[in-house]
N, C-alpha and C positions, 0 to 999 in steps of 0.2 A: 293850445298853441303848437304852431308847424317847426319842425326844424330851420326855417328859413328865419321864420319872427325871430327865434330864440336865437339864433347865431348873429339876427341885426340886435337884438337888444343888448348880447354881448360886448359887442362893436361897439355900440352908445354908449356904455360902463365903462369898455376901456377908455373909449376918447374923453369922456369925459374925466376919469382918475388922470389921466395925463397932463389935461387943461390944468387939470386942480394943482397938482404938483410942480408944472411950468409956471403957476402965478405965486408960487412959494418966488418971494421977494428979499426977506429979511431972516435975522434971526428972533424978531417977534412973533413970527409967523411959524411957528413950528406945529399949530395946530393945524393949517392946511396941507402941511407933509404928511400929517398924520393919516388925515381925511383922505389925502391922492392917495397913500399905500392901502387906508383899506377897503376905497372904490376900487383899484386895482387888482387887491387880493379877490376883492367876492366877485370881479368880473372873470378870473380864472380860472375859481371854483366853479361858478357858473358852467364856464366853456366845458372843467371835462366828466362834469356831470350831466350837461344837456346834450351836446353834441358825441351821442352814441349810439352805433349800428343797432339800426333794431331787430336784428336778426341776433348778433353775437355777441350785442353791449360791448365791443371794443372802441374807444376813443377812435372819433374820425381824421384825428389830429391835425395840423396847422392849416393845407390845403384839401379839408374834404372837396371829392369829385362830385362825379355820377356815382362813383362804386363802392363799397368798402373795399377796402387794401387788405384786410384779412380773411372775409370769406368770400367775396364778390357779389354778394347782393346789391340790388339796385337801391337807391337813397331815395324814401320818397317824402324831397323837401318839401312839398306844400301840401301833405296828406296830415290833416291835421291826427296827433297819438292817444289814444287811448285811456285813461287813468285806471290804473291798477288800486284798488283801495283793499 
């Protein structure tokens, strides 16, 4: 999976979590609020784990660009990453 695909998946999960929270309309729908928070937290954890510089391993931040802000390496957004087993 490429970094761009991971970023898009994070954004989709984040928007789904927000939509679930916004659907929470009454006192009886506490389950929806909990589900929305769980989805939001999962999306944020995936963001912190996935969106990292392949060279130095630092988190790319909220506004990742073409180059890593820490080490200056060009970020390969459309290159598939190899799995280390």
